[in-house]
C-alpha positions, 0 to 999 in steps of 0.5 A, spaced: 683 055 505 682 049 509 683 047 516 688 053 517 692 051 511 693 054 504 691 050 498 695 050 493 694 047 486 699 045 480 695 041 474 699 038 469 706 041 469 713 039 467 716 034 472 720 040 475 714 042 478 716 037 483 722 042 485 716 048 486 712 043 491 718 042 495 720 049 495 712 051 497 712 045 503 718 049 506 712 053 509 708 049 514 702 054 512 702 051 505 698 045 503 700 042 496 695 038 491 697 036 484 693 033 478 696 030 471 693 026 465 695 020 468 697 017 474 702 016 477 706 022 475 713 024 478 712 031 480 705 028 484 710 024 489 712 030 493 704 033 493 700 032 500 694 029 494 694 028 487 688 027 482 687 025 475 685 030 470 680 029 464 683 027 457 680 029 450 677 035 453 676 042 449 680 048 452 673 051 454 671 045 458 677 044 461 677 051 464 670 049 467 673 043 470 678 047 473 674 051 476 669 046 479 675 043 482 678 049 485 671 049 489 671 042 491 678 042 494 678 049 496 684 051 492 686 058 494 692 058 489 692 055 482 699 054 479 696 053 472 700 050 466 696 046 462 691 050 457 694 056 461 692 061 455 685 058 455 685 059 462 687 066 462 681 068 458 677 066 464 681 069 470 675 073 472 671 067 474 676 064 478 677 071 482 670 071 483 670 065 487 676 068 491 681 063 487 688 066 485 691 064 478 698 065 478 698 068 471 699 075 468 692 078 466 694 082 461 692 079 455 694 083 449 701 083 452 701 076 453 699 075 445 705 079 444 710 076 448 708 069 446 710 071 439 718 071 438 718 075 432 713 081 435 716 080 442 723 081 439 720 087 435 718 090 441 724 090 444 727 093 439 722 099 438 723 101 445 730 100 445 730 095 451 734 090 449 739 088 442 735 083 438 737 078 432 735 079 425 729 075 424 725 074 418 717 071 419 715 066 414 708 064 413 708 061 406 713 056 403 716 061 398 718 066 403 722 061 406 729 061 401 728 068 401 728 069 408 734 064 409 738 068 404 737 074 407 740 071 414 746 069 410 747 075 408 746 079 414 751 075 418 756 072 413 755 065 409 759 061 414 754 063 420 749 057 421 741 059 420 735 056 424 728 056 423 722 055 429 715 056 430 713 063 431 709 061 437 713 055 441 714 052 447 721 048 450 724 049 443 720 043 440 720 046 433 727 048 433 731 046 427 738 047 425 739 048 418 746 047 413 748 048 406 755 048 403 757 054 406 756 052 413 756 044 412 753 040 417 756 039 424 751 035 428 746 030 427 740 034 428 742 039 422 737 039 416 739 041 409 735 047 408 733 045 401 730 039 404 727 043 409 724 048 403 721 042 399 718 039 405 715 046 406 712 046 399 709 039 400 705 042 406 698 045 404 699 050 410 703 051 417 703 056 422 708 062 422 715 061 423 721 065 424 728 064 420 734 067 424 741 066 426 743 060 429 746 062 436 751 057 439 753 060 445 750 058 452 743 061 454 742 066 459 736 065 463 734 071 468 728 069 473 724 075 475 719 077 480 717 085 480 715 087 487 713 093 491 720 095 493 723 093 486 725 088 481 728 081 484 732 078 478 736 072 478 741 070 472 743 063 470 747 060 465 748 053 463 755 051 463 754 044 461 748 039 462 748 038 469 752 045 472 748 052 472 752 058 474 748 063 478 752 070 476 749 077 478 752 080 472 751 088 472 749 088 465 744 082 466 741 085 472 740 092 469 737 089 462 732 086 466 730 092 470 729 096 463 725 091 461 721 090 467 720 097 467 715 097 460 713 089 460 710 089 467 708 082 468 704 080 475 707 074 477 714 070 476 717 070 469 723 068 465 727 073 460 732 069 455 738 072 452 743 069 448 750 072 446 751 073 439 758 077 436 759 079 443 753 081 445 747 079 448 740 079 444 734 078 446 730 071 445 724 071 448 720 072 455 716 066 458 710 069 462 710 064 467 715 061 472 721 057 468 723 050 469 729 052 472 727 057 477 728 052 483 735 053 483 735 060 486 732 057 492 739 055 494 741 062 495 734 064 498 730 066 493 724 061 493 720 064 486 714 059 488 713 062 494 714 069 492 708 067 487 703 065 493 706 071 498 704 076 492 697 072 491 695 072 498 698 079 500 704 077 504 709 082 505 715 080 501 722 083 504 725 084 497 731 087 500 732 081 504 732 077 499 736 080 494 742 081 500 743 074 500 744 073 493 752 071 491 755 068 485 754 060 485 755 054 481 749 049 481 749 042 480 744 037 478 743 030 481 738 024 478 734 022 484 729 017 485 722 017 488 717 013 489 710 015 485 
């Protein structure tokens, strides 16, 4: 706290942090600072202050730098993104200085949820949500067997995809094809070529092989409160249009998961339709980039995180009473950085 203001810091984040900061600045008590590896940066344009972060630094050293930064700038609430996992190992260091890190402290659960394979198995074992059939591969010899197994399970006409077991933003995702399910878009990779590539590598991180799910993703932004779960389902209609739709089945799925998977701050559940039923994909234990859209119907997830951290009263019933089905459009905008 400084001069009566709550000091909130975003370290190096996705560009969508711009929208989070705008939502936080609706509360005059908030003073937001931002930092990134290089200045200028877009999401810093709406911050009250912005700083440059060190590069070429280890996770351990970066956490120490963050702690010093927080103390120097009287930070009350830290929205961590860069080196998030490393920071989660040292939450007690921040807590001892009165700094609230927006990150769940359940390390064992976070490790499980960070794995696509383990989290899907958890959902299945606890009967929380339907899951797609998934094969984990750790060496090149597993790949062709796993590929054929998915084909046998879902039918030869069904495409197969592969991604790293621990991935963010789908950057390792690849869709595969063979003669039974031919290439249909430029990003497809012939499965035999992928197999040869794996064989040429000395080692690679664990990967999951699973059916390709071609229907739009369903993303449920969530926050557990003392008075119940706040859940906002959204479904991408096309590149620029998202539907916020409070389907009973989606809300019940989110509630069922939240009763077993207890995450302290805002988080995100991802599902996709498969053969007419929604199946679990993953949980992000942080705010998803698109959660700012809920602000249009009175649900300010960044402010909810701050309110929870600092002990404000959260009027869950009032927030939920404002929910309605809406179509949300995204527009490009220019800012001076």
